[in-house]
C-alpha positions in Angstrom: -0.1 0.2 0.3 1.1 3.6 -0.8 2.0 6.3 1.1 0.7 8.7 -1.4 -2.9 9.3 -2.2 -4.0 8.6 -5.1 -4.5 11.6 -6.9 -1.2 13.6 -5.1 -1.6 18.1 -5.1 0.6 20.2 -3.9 -1.5 23.1 -1.5 -2.2 25.6 0.4 -4.4 27.9 1.5 -4.4 30.2 -1.7 -5.0 26.6 -3.6 -3.0 24.3 -5.6 0.8 25.0 -6.5 1.0 25.3 -10.2 3.6 26.2 -12.1 3.8 28.9 -14.5 5.0 29.5 -18.1 4.9 32.8 -19.9 6.7 32.7 -23.8 7.3 36.0 -25.3 9.3 37.5 -27.6 12.7 38.9 -26.0 12.4 42.1 -26.8 9.8 42.4 -24.2 11.2 40.4 -21.4 12.7 43.2 -19.1 8.2 44.8 -19.6 6.9 41.1 -18.9 9.1 41.2 -15.9 7.8 44.9 -14.8 4.4 43.3 -14.8 5.0 40.7 -12.4 7.0 43.1 -10.1 4.0 45.3 -9.7 1.7 42.1 -8.8 0.8 41.9 -5.1 2.6 39.0 -4.5 6.0 37.8 -4.8 7.3 36.1 -8.0 11.0 34.5 -8.4 11.1 33.9 -12.2 13.2 31.1 -13.9 14.0 33.0 -17.3 15.5 31.1 -20.2 15.8 31.8 -23.6 15.0 30.0 -26.6 15.8 32.9 -29.2 18.2 30.1 -31.7 15.6 27.8 -31.6 12.5 30.1 -32.7 10.8 29.6 -29.1 11.7 33.2 -27.8 11.9 33.5 -24.5 10.1 31.8 -21.8 9.5 33.3 -17.3 8.4 30.4 -15.4 7.4 30.3 -12.1 5.5 28.7 -9.1 2.5 30.2 -8.1 -0.9 29.8 -6.7 -4.0 29.2 -9.0 -5.9 31.5 -7.1 -3.1 34.0 -8.3 -4.2 33.3 -12.2 -6.8 35.9 -12.5 -4.6 38.5 -11.3 -1.5 37.6 -13.5 -4.2 36.7 -16.7 -6.0 40.5 -15.9 -2.4 42.3 -15.6 -0.2 40.4 -19.0 -3.7 41.5 -20.7 -3.1 45.5 -19.8 0.7 44.8 -20.8 -0.5 44.0 -24.4 2.7 41.7 -24.0 1.1 38.3 -26.5 2.2 36.2 -23.6 1.5 32.8 -24.5 0.7 31.1 -21.0 0.7 27.9 -20.2 0.0 26.4 -16.6 0.6 22.9 -15.3 0.0 20.9 -12.0 3.5 21.1 -9.9 3.2 17.9 -8.5 3.1 16.9 -12.2 6.3 19.6 -13.1 8.1 17.4 -10.4 7.1 13.7 -11.6 4.7 13.3 -8.5 1.1 12.9 -10.7 0.0 8.7 -10.2 
């Protein structure tokens, strides 16, 4: 018998922990980081430049599910054309069943 529940989640008082991945054109990276810095919660982004592969620049950070509306609104106001992808943190860590 396994000690892990059938469907594992990482949750706190603000909901499930997720990984947010934003992809933007490299020229918009500074604007994206400034937009994220204005949010009312701390974000510690990891930046990955994939320009040579034609995929732009990705910015990833853990967040709580309840933050997604504020993040969406901030991105819409900034008009950066960021592509947003959300993945459960347990899947990112390989803990999903």
